[in-house]
PyMOL commands that place a pseudoatom at each C-alpha (Angstrom):
pseudoatom trace, name=CA, resn=UNK, resi=1, chain=A, elem=C, hetatm=0, pos=[-2.173, 12.380, -8.936]
pseudoatom trace, name=CA, resn=UNK, resi=2, chain=A, elem=C, hetatm=0, pos=[-5.161, 13.827, -7.137]
pseudoatom trace, name=CA, resn=UNK, resi=3, chain=A, elem=C, hetatm=0, pos=[-6.796, 10.412, -7.289]
pseudoatom trace, name=CA, resn=UNK, resi=4, chain=A, elem=C, hetatm=0, pos=[-3.806, 8.854, -5.535]
pseudoatom trace, name=CA, resn=UNK, resi=5, chain=A, elem=C, hetatm=0, pos=[-3.973, 11.359, -2.682]
pseudoatom trace, name=CA, resn=UNK, resi=6, chain=A, elem=C, hetatm=0, pos=[-7.716, 10.806, -2.287]
pseudoatom trace, name=CA, resn=UNK, resi=7, chain=A, elem=C, hetatm=0, pos=[-7.262, 7.049, -2.041]
pseudoatom trace, name=CA, resn=UNK, resi=8, chain=A, elem=C, hetatm=0, pos=[-4.566, 7.452, 0.624]
pseudoatom trace, name=CA, resn=UNK, resi=9, chain=A, elem=C, hetatm=0, pos=[-6.781, 9.781, 2.639]
pseudoatom trace, name=CA, resn=UNK, resi=10, chain=A, elem=C, hetatm=0, pos=[-9.753, 7.463, 2.298]
pseudoatom trace, name=CA, resn=UNK, resi=11, chain=A, elem=C, hetatm=0, pos=[-7.901, 4.175, 2.808]
pseudoatom trace, name=CA, resn=UNK, resi=12, chain=A, elem=C, hetatm=0, pos=[-6.898, 4.839, 6.444]
pseudoatom trace, name=CA, resn=UNK, resi=13, chain=A, elem=C, hetatm=0, pos=[-10.393, 6.087, 7.202]
pseudoatom trace, name=CA, resn=UNK, resi=14, chain=A, elem=C, hetatm=0, pos=[-12.086, 2.992, 5.794]
pseudoatom trace, name=CA, resn=UNK, resi=15, chain=A, elem=C, hetatm=0, pos=[-9.756, 0.487, 7.469]
pseudoatom trace, name=CA, resn=UNK, resi=16, chain=A, elem=C, hetatm=0, pos=[-10.363, 1.521, 11.105]
pseudoatom trace, name=CA, resn=UNK, resi=17, chain=A, elem=C, hetatm=0, pos=[-14.055, 1.993, 10.342]
pseudoatom trace, name=CA, resn=UNK, resi=18, chain=A, elem=C, hetatm=0, pos=[-14.482, -1.639, 9.263]
pseudoatom trace, name=CA, resn=UNK, resi=19, chain=A, elem=C, hetatm=0, pos=[-12.215, -2.899, 12.020]
pseudoatom trace, name=CA, resn=UNK, resi=20, chain=A, elem=C, hetatm=0, pos=[-14.305, -1.118, 14.610]
for i in range(1, 20): cmd.bond("trace and resi %d" % i, "trace and resi %d" % (i + 1))
show_as sticks, trace
zoom trace
């Protein structure tokens, strides 16, 4: 479960980073 929360917290941070 912890892995799922980490992915969700990292996913939104990696998306805008690449988009920018």
